[in-house]
N, C-alpha and C positions, 0 to 999 in steps of 0.2 A: 349854378350856370359854366360852362366853362369858356375864360373868356380868353382870348389874341387879343393884340395889338395889328392892323395894320401897318403900310407901310409911311402913312402918315403920324406912326404913332399911335393911332387914337384906341381904346381900347373896345372891340366887338364881340357880341358875343356869339353862342353856336347857332342858335337862331335866325338868330340877324344875316350870320353868313350866308346861313341855308337860303335862306330868305333872294336874299342878292342874286346868289345862285341861282333858281330856279325865275324866280320871278326876272330879273336884271342878264341875264346870262352871262353873268362877270365874276369871277376871281380877282377879289383885288391883292389879294398876299399873295398868290403865287403867279397872278397876269397873268390869268387866260381865259378868255371867250369861246361861249359857245355860238352855234349857226344854224338854226332849227326852225322850222316853217311854225308860224301862228296859227292855231285851229280856229276860224272865227264862228263856226258855227258848232261847237260842240253836244248838243241835243241833234244831231243828225253823221257825229265823228263815225267813218267808217271807217278807219285806216289808213286814210288818204294822205301823201304829206304834203302840203297843200304848194310849198315853194318856195322861192323867194320875189317881195311885194314891197311894198311902203314901210308896213312897219317892222318887217324886219329889217330894211336899210337901215332903220331910221335907228332905233336900236344899236344897232351894230356899230353905224358910224361912231356913235353917243360914247361906246364903252370905247374903240379906238381912241379915242379926242380923251377919255377920263386916264386911262395908262398913261399914254403921252405929258401930258399935265403933270403926274405921278412923276414920271421918269422919262426921258428922252433915248437912255442908254439899255437900259437894262430890257431882255427878249419880252417877247410876249408869246402866247401861245394861242390858236385861236380850233376850236375845234370844230371842224364841216361834216355837216349831216344833215342834207338840203340836195334838192333836185334841181330841176331848173327851177322857172319864173321868169319873171319881166326885165327885158334889155337892159331899160332906164334905172331900175333899182337896181340891178347884179352890177353895175359898171358904178356906178355911186359906192357900190361896197367896193370894188375894186382900184378905183383908183383913190379912195383913202386908206387903205391898207399899203397902195404903195407909195403913197404921201406919208409914211410914218417913218420918222427918224429911224425907231429902235428896230430890232431882229426880229422877224416874222417865221414863224413856222407854223405851219398848217398842216393838218392830219384829213383827210378824209376818210371818211367813218362805213358808209354804204356803197356811195359813187359820186364820182367826180363828174357831171354829167352838164350837157347845156350848159346852163346859164352859173351851173355851179359848177363847172368844167374853167368854166374865167375866172372865176372867183380864185380858184386853188392856184391862178399860174401863179397870182400877184407874192401869194411868198415868197422868201427869201428861200426857205427848205419845204421842200413839199412831199410827204412823207401819204402813202395809204397801207390800209389795214391789208390783210392778207387777203381777204373775200372780194374785197373791194374792187369794184370796176372803173376805169373812164371813159366816158362818151363824151362825142362831138358831131355837131350836125350843124348843116343852117339854119337860119331861125323860123318860124315861122307868123305869120301875120292872119288876123281875123279882125272885123269890121265890116261898119253898113256906112256907107258915103256915097257921095255923088263922083264921075267919074274925071276928074279932078282931083280932089282928097285924093281919091286910089290910087292916082297915078301920083301925086306926093307924097305920099305914104310910103309907095311901092321904091320911087327912089332915094329916101334915106334907108330903107331895108337894103339897100345894095352899098350904101355906106356904112352901115353897122353890117355885114355881114366881111367888109375891108378890115373892117376894122378891127373882128373878131379873125380870121386870117390872120393878120397881122399879129397878133399876140402870137399864136398857134407858132408861127413861125421862127417869130424873136427866140421862142424855147426851144424850137424842135431844133434848128441852127447849131445847137451847144450840142444834140442829143447822138446819141452814138449811131443811130441809124443813120443818120444821115450827113457821117462825117464827111465833111470837104466841099461838100455840095453847096451850092448858091440859094443866096434867101428866094430869088427867081421858081427855080429849078424846086426848092421846099416847096413853095405855096403852090407850084402847076402840080405836085403830088398831093396834096395836103387836099386842093381842089376836086381831083380826079377822084380820091377813096367815098368824097362825101358823093359825089354822082354817081359813083359806082353804087353807092351803099345805102346813101341817104342817112344810118345812122350807122355811124363809124366807133363797133365796140374794141376797148383794149384790156387785157388782162394789166395787174400791175407794174410785171414785169415788161410787157410792150409799151406802157405809158409809161415808162424810163429808160429803154431804146429808143422812145421819139422825142426824150428831152421832155417829154407832160408832167414826171415826177422825178423824185430823188432817193427815192428809194422806201423799202417795203419796214411797216410798223411791226412787227413779231414779236415785242416783249417788252416796256416798260423798264429802263432803266434805276437803278434806286434813284 
């Protein structure tokens, strides 16, 4: 069986390499991480991507730290192929990516939307596939509780929404569409788009104009 060595000079078999890639979403040799949903009930799987949740966040955060211990300077590629999901778990991924000392390139395959549009913003370089799209909107909430708890959660949702828009504004201020405009003006425009359309969809080219992406990946370099 073919043998290779990882960056710690430990020999690994091809079978082990494939197992790590599929089970743990990490390529230790090429320093790449895959982010995708975990189907919790394979018996009833109907092709619906389950989105960002605790198990995804835990696995991704572990992998980011594994590569940090391996090298704090060599770059990392993240392959992002997930939809929206839980705010807390998505922001845990976002914060961890932002905290890493190495350069992170994130490639979005199908869509950077809702929570995954925020995870996408954590990359130092953000690339979209030609037929992918970007979508942002205000978060939704649903739960059963008494009036006090409901109001408390609604108040916290306002803080979360402000944090979300802060992230978009931080990136949009460098986008060609908003050149020379103040952060307050950009915030107003982003909020107006969400109020008008609820779900705001952008092609890769428009996402670049808005400052939410850096380029379109049309062909892999050698």
